[in-house]
N, C-alpha and C positions, 0 to 999 in steps of 0.2 A: 459559413462558420463565423462565430463571434471571436473577436480578438480578445486575448487575455490581458486584462489591465492589472499587472502585478508589479511589485517593487521588491527590492532586496528585503528579506525578512518575512515576506508573506508566506503563508502556507498554501500548498497546492496538493491536489489529489493526483498521485502517480499511479497509472494503470498500465499493466503489461500482460498480454496473453501470450503464452508460449506452450505449444503442444498440449492444449487443453487445460493447463494450469493457469490460474488467474492470480496475478500479484496486484495488490492494492496497498498503498501506503500513503501517509501524509508526510510530505517532504517540505523543506524550507528552500525558498528561492535565495540563491547566493549571488547571482549576477543577472542583470538585464542590460543588453546593449542598446545603443540609440536606435538601432533598426528593429528592436523587439525580440532578439534572440534571448532565450532564457536558459540559465543553468541552475540545477538544483544540487543540494548537498549530497555528496557521496556518489555522484554520477559524472562520468567524463563526457557524456554526450550533451548536445544542445537541442533545444526545442524551439520551433518557430513561434511567432507571436500568436498563433492559433492553438498552440499546445502540442503540435505533432513533433515527434522525434525527427531530427534532421539526419540525412545520410543513410536512410534505409529505403529499400525498394518497396513497391506496392505489395509484393508477394509476402514479405515478412511483416509488414505493418508497423512494427516498432511500438514504442511506448507512447502514451498520451497523457497530457496534463490538463486538469480542469480545476475550477474553483470548488473546493469541497463544501458540501451542504451539511447541515446538522445530522441528517440521516447517514451520510458518508462517515462522519466522525463516530457515530454510534455503532455502525456496522463494523468498522475497522477495530474499534475498541473491543467489541464482543468477540470478533474472530481472533484477535490477539490473545484474549483471556482463555478462549477455548484451546487454542494451539499450545499455550503455555501449560495449561492443565494437562493436556494429553502428553506433552513432552515430559512433564514432571512425573506423571503416572508411570511412564516407562522406566524411570529411574528410582521409583519409590521403594522403600523397604517398609513393608506394612506388617503390622501384627494381624493375627487372625481376626480380632475384634474390629480393627479398622477396615479390613477387607470386607467383612460382613456388612458393615455400615455403608461402604461404598457400593456394594452390590445392591443393597436395599434402595439407595438413592437412585442408582442408574436404572433399575428395573421398575421404579415407580412404586 
């Protein structure tokens, strides 16, 4: 495994798999200890210098950090837009005309 060379303020790709659901986010590094332990914004856990979550057993696996690629940023941005659109559609108050246009778009 390759050691992560990150500093406070750097962006990292946070990945976590739990019962078949996959979580991926871009997070900000908030602390790096002299021994290489990494903390990210909004999480209480620590990650080792290779990006593995500390304090979890092999059965659970835990989360993992890596350096995000352009493809990671693109995929996450697209997934966030899709999720937001789906969430808003559940709350939407549509007119008949708007509903017909949405059906036309979705059915191609």
